[in-house]
C-alpha positions in Angstrom: 40.6 -70.7 -57.5 44.7 -70.4 -57.0 47.3 -71.3 -59.4 49.0 -74.3 -58.4 51.7 -76.7 -60.0 51.9 -80.6 -58.9 55.2 -82.2 -58.6 56.7 -85.9 -58.1 55.1 -88.9 -57.5 55.4 -89.6 -53.8 52.6 -90.9 -51.5 53.1 -88.3 -49.2 51.7 -85.1 -50.2 54.1 -81.8 -49.2 52.0 -78.9 -49.9 54.4 -75.9 -50.1 53.5 -71.7 -49.3 55.7 -69.2 -50.5 56.0 -66.0 -48.6 55.5 -62.1 -49.3 56.4 -60.8 -52.7 57.0 -64.6 -53.8 55.4 -67.6 -56.1 55.5 -71.1 -56.2 58.9 -70.9 -58.2 60.8 -70.1 -55.2 60.9 -74.0 -54.4 62.7 -75.0 -57.4 66.5 -74.9 -55.8 65.1 -77.1 -53.3 63.1 -79.5 -55.2 65.8 -81.7 -56.9 66.7 -82.3 -52.8 63.4 -83.4 -52.0 62.6 -87.1 -51.3 61.0 -88.8 -54.5 58.7 -90.3 -51.6 56.8 -86.7 -51.7 54.4 -85.2 -54.1 54.9 -81.5 -54.1 51.5 -79.4 -54.5 53.3 -75.7 -54.7 50.8 -72.9 -54.8 50.7 -69.1 -55.2 48.7 -67.4 -52.5 46.4 -64.8 -53.5 47.7 -61.6 -55.3 50.9 -63.3 -55.9 52.3 -65.2 -59.1 49.4 -66.1 -61.4 46.8 -66.3 -58.5 44.6 -63.2 -58.7 43.9 -60.8 -55.5 40.9 -62.0 -53.9 39.9 -58.9 -51.4 41.3 -55.7 -50.3 42.5 -57.2 -47.0 43.9 -60.9 -47.7 43.6 -62.5 -44.0 45.6 -65.6 -43.2 42.7 -67.1 -42.7 40.9 -66.0 -45.8 43.9 -67.2 -47.6 44.3 -70.9 -45.5 40.3 -71.2 -46.6 41.8 -70.9 -50.6 44.6 -73.1 -50.0 41.9 -75.5 -48.3 39.8 -75.4 -51.8 42.7 -76.6 -54.1 43.3 -79.2 -51.8 40.1 -80.4 -51.9 39.8 -80.0 -55.4 42.7 -82.6 -55.7 41.6 -85.2 -53.3 44.2 -85.1 -50.6 43.0 -85.4 -47.1 46.2 -85.9 -45.3 49.2 -83.2 -45.8 52.5 -82.3 -44.9 51.8 -78.5 -45.2 55.2 -76.2 -45.3 55.1 -72.4 -45.5 57.8 -69.9 -45.8 57.6 -66.2 -43.9 53.8 -65.3 -44.6 53.4 -69.1 -45.8 53.9 -70.1 -42.3 51.5 -67.6 -41.0 48.6 -69.0 -43.3 49.9 -72.2 -42.4 49.1 -71.3 -38.9 45.3 -70.5 -40.1 45.2 -73.7 -41.7 46.1 -75.6 -38.4 43.6 -73.8 -36.5 40.8 -74.1 -39.1 41.7 -77.6 -40.5 43.6 -79.8 -38.0 42.5 -82.8 -39.3 44.3 -82.5 -42.6 47.9 -82.6 -41.1 50.5 -85.1 -40.7 52.8 -82.4 -40.2 53.6 -78.3 -40.3 56.2 -76.9 -41.0 57.2 -73.2 -40.2 60.2 -72.1 -42.2 61.7 -69.0 -41.5 58.1 -67.9 -40.2 56.8 -67.2 -36.7 53.6 -68.2 -34.8 54.1 -64.9 -32.3 52.1 -61.9 -32.9 53.8 -58.6 -34.3 55.0 -56.1 -31.8 53.7 -52.8 -32.2 56.9 -51.3 -34.1 56.5 -54.0 -36.6 52.8 -53.5 -37.1 53.9 -49.9 -37.7 56.3 -50.8 -40.1 53.7 -52.7 -42.1 51.0 -50.0 -41.9 53.4 -47.4 -43.1 54.6 -49.5 -46.0 51.0 -49.2 -47.7 51.4 -45.9 -49.4 54.8 -46.9 -50.7 53.6 -50.6 -52.0 50.6 -48.7 -53.9 52.7 -45.7 -55.0 56.3 -46.8 -55.3 56.2 -50.8 -55.5 59.6 -51.2 -57.2 61.7 -49.0 -54.9 60.0 -51.0 -51.8 61.1 -54.3 -53.5 64.5 -53.0 -54.4 64.6 -51.7 -50.8 63.7 -54.8 -49.1 64.4 -57.9 -50.5 68.3 -57.9 -50.6 67.9 -57.2 -46.6 66.5 -60.7 -46.3 69.8 -62.6 -47.0 72.3 -63.2 -44.5 74.6 -60.0 -44.8 77.8 -62.0 -44.6 77.1 -63.7 -48.1 75.6 -61.0 -49.9 78.6 -61.3 -52.5 78.3 -65.2 -53.0 74.4 -65.0 -53.1 74.1 -62.3 -55.3 72.4 -64.4 -58.8 69.9 -65.4 -55.6 69.0 -61.9 -55.0 68.8 -61.0 -58.0 66.1 -63.9 -58.6 64.3 -62.9 -55.3 64.1 -59.5 -57.1 62.6 -60.4 -60.3 59.9 -62.6 -58.4 59.2 -59.8 -56.2 59.0 -57.1 -59.0 56.5 -59.5 -61.0 54.3 -59.5 -57.8 50.9 -57.5 -58.2 51.5 -54.1 -56.0 48.0 -54.6 -54.9 48.0 -58.1 -54.3 51.2 -57.2 -52.0 49.2 -54.6 -50.1 46.0 -56.7 -49.2 48.5 -59.6 -48.1 50.7 -56.6 -45.9 47.1 -55.8 -44.6 46.2 -59.2 -43.6 49.1 -59.5 -42.0 48.7 -56.4 -39.6 45.4 -58.2 -38.1 47.5 -61.3 -37.9 47.0 -62.9 -34.0 49.0 -64.9 -31.9 49.4 -68.5 -32.9 51.4 -69.8 -30.0 47.9 -72.0 -28.7 48.1 -73.9 -32.1 51.9 -75.0 -31.3 50.2 -76.0 -27.7 47.0 -78.1 -29.1 48.3 -79.5 -32.5 48.7 -83.2 -32.3 50.6 -83.5 -35.9 54.5 -82.8 -36.1 55.7 -79.7 -35.7 58.7 -78.8 -37.4 60.3 -74.9 -37.5 63.4 -74.4 -39.3 64.8 -70.7 -38.7 68.0 -68.7 -39.4 70.8 -67.2 -37.3 70.9 -64.1 -39.6 67.0 -63.8 -40.1 66.3 -59.9 -40.2 62.6 -60.3 -40.9 61.5 -62.8 -37.8 63.1 -62.5 -34.5 64.4 -65.9 -34.1 65.6 -66.0 -30.7 62.2 -64.8 -29.5 60.5 -67.7 -31.9 63.2 -70.4 -29.7 62.6 -68.8 -26.2 58.5 -69.5 -26.9 58.7 -72.8 -28.8 56.6 -74.8 -26.4 58.3 -78.1 -24.9 56.6 -80.7 -26.5 57.8 -84.1 -27.8 56.2 -83.3 -31.0 58.0 -80.1 -32.0 61.5 -80.2 -33.3 63.3 -76.9 -34.0 66.4 -76.7 -36.3 68.7 -73.2 -36.6 70.9 -72.5 -39.8 73.9 -70.2 -40.8 71.5 -68.4 -43.1 69.0 -65.8 -43.4 65.1 -65.6 -44.3 65.6 -67.4 -47.3 66.8 -70.7 -46.7 65.3 -72.5 -50.0 67.7 -70.1 -51.8 70.6 -69.6 -49.3 71.0 -73.6 -47.9 68.4 -75.4 -50.3 69.6 -78.7 -49.8 70.5 -78.8 -46.0 66.7 -77.3 -45.5 65.5 -80.3 -47.8 67.7 -82.8 -45.9 65.9 -81.8 -42.5 62.2 -82.3 -44.4 63.1 -85.5 -45.6 64.5 -86.7 -42.5 61.9 -85.4 -39.9 58.8 -85.5 -42.2 59.0 -89.0 -43.5 60.1 -90.7 -40.3 57.9 -93.5 -39.0 55.8 -93.4 -42.7 55.1 -96.6 -43.4 
């Protein structure tokens, strides 16, 4: 069973899934701004935080199944699901397999599009360094995920992100990268899911091609998108603004 933490007494269940080389503490800055109407279920994905690695290749579908076990254990039947980056990929796999659970799905600095060949090759080439020199891999990559125009201002947040990344089990990270390589295009989910779909993106995101995501976003009344003046990590760069969007959009029409 995955490690998880529950915060808040609200009636609306908001499940938070972190990204690659993160854990459930990434939501701490944003948590204080989220409405008291939410009960937060913060999960450590396999091979991250205090959750063990469960396979040599942790596909998004495999991880989504583990997330469902946590939700079922807590007897939650209707949830809001929000995933950052890789957590968004897991959210899409969850939506594909278990759409009846969802009141909403938020792609938080993430993408429903399949990786292009260049991105796939980058992931494959990273296998060796993740296995043999994980510290170097994390130190080289994490700072680039923040708005390059505000790195001095964000130094404490970058240090926090790096500390969390370095605490990640390297074999858990490797299994997750292998799973991301196998990721498929999920545009059909956005075309067919009846639940509310929220997309929050960053103008300076070096990990997600925000323009491409927005260009390919289906034109449906249940889909809403926001682009913020930040990098890949809105939970650290713009926590109050991200929380305000989530409060406003997810609690609309809630009785």
